[in-house]
N, C-alpha and C positions, 0 to 999 in steps of 0.2 A: 620763484619768490621774487626775482627781480621784475618780472612782468606783472605780477600781483602789486608789488610794491609801486611800480610806476603807473598803473591804470587806478588803483585802489577802489576797486569796484564796490558797489553796494550790495549787488547780488552775484553770485556764482551758480552756474547750473551744471550738474555732473550727473552721469548715468548711474543710478542707483540700484541696478538689476545685478546683483552679485552672483546669480546663479547663471550667468551667460557661460555657454559652453568654452569658451576660448580663455574667459580669467582676465581679460584685460580690464573691464569695469572696475573691479576692486582695486587692481594695480593702480590705475590711474586715479581713483577715488582716493586712495591712500596717500598718495602723492600730493594731492590738493590739500588732503587735511593736514597732513605734516608741514607744508609750507605755510598754511593758514595759522597753525598753531606756533610755529617758530617765529613769524613775523609779529603774532600778538606777544610772544615772549620776550621780543626784541624792544617793545614798547610802541609798536605801530597801533595806534589807537583806533585808527579807522577800522581795523579788524573786529572790533566789538560791536560794530553797526553793519557789518557784512553778513549777509544771509546767505547759507550754502542750501540750494534747492536741489534735490534728488528727482530724476525723472526715471521711467523704466524704458527698456529698450522694446523689442518684440516678444519676448519671452513671457512675462509675467506682468500685469497691472498690480498696483496697490489695491488693498481692500477699500472700499468704499470709506469706511469709518476711519482708515489712515489718512485719506488725502486732506492736505490742509490748503492746498490752492488748485483750483481747476480753472483751466484757460480755454473758453470757448473757441472751436474752429468753424469758420464758414466753409461753405464747399470749395471757394477759391484758395483758402489757407491749406485745405486739405490737399489739393492739388499742389500747391507750392511746396508743402513738407514732402509730398512724393516725389516732386522733381529735385528737391534737395538729395533726398535718399539716392536717386539715380545717380548724382555727380560723385557718389564714392563708391571706388571700384569693389570695395569688400563688401557692399551691400547689393551688388547688381546680380540679377539673374537667381540662381540658387545660392543661399548662403553658404560660406566655406566652412561653418560650424553650426549646421542647421539644427542639432539636437533632434528629438524626436518630431519635430515639425517640419514637413517638407515644404512648406509654402513659402513663396519669396518673401524677404525681409520687407519690403514696402507693404505686401499685402497682411502680413502680420501685424505690422504698426497701425496701417489704417484701420484693421477691423478692431484691435486694441482701443483705439482713440474713440471709435464710433460705439463700441459697446460701453466706454466709460459714460458717453452722452446719454445713451440708453437707460443706464442704471441711474443717473442724474433726473431724467425725464419721469422714470417711475417713481421717482421720491416727490414729485409734484413741481419739481424746478423746471426752469425753461428748456425748451426742445431746440438743441444744436445738433448740426451735422455729426460733430465729432468733439472732444474736449481732451487735451493733455492735462495729466495729474501730475502734482508735485507734492513731496513731503519735505519739510525743513528737517536737516540735521543740525543739531546743536551741538557744537564742539566746544 
């Protein structure tokens, strides 16, 4: 709460993949929601203009009709994202909690983003290397 109060962000991004095998995404998400609600209840008016965006991890993507913001990724941005994933020990090599999918985390994430871009392309929108999808959570 102290960090949110200090920064007073206009947007917060949080993992919205609540079916992750290890369960940390929902725990972290609930902490963020509770912190924002408490701050709002304490009279922090900036919270009313703060949007909470959920993104998905490597397990599942949002359905196309659910997506409220799609951010195109260039080939260079896809590589940058892959390199960022490599910086996290828990995401290297074979995932600690792979579920039914044995692919490495970066492969799953990259293929998920590429598939989202293909879905938008099939709808007649611009063709991109990949897209990161978000859904707004209204609290």
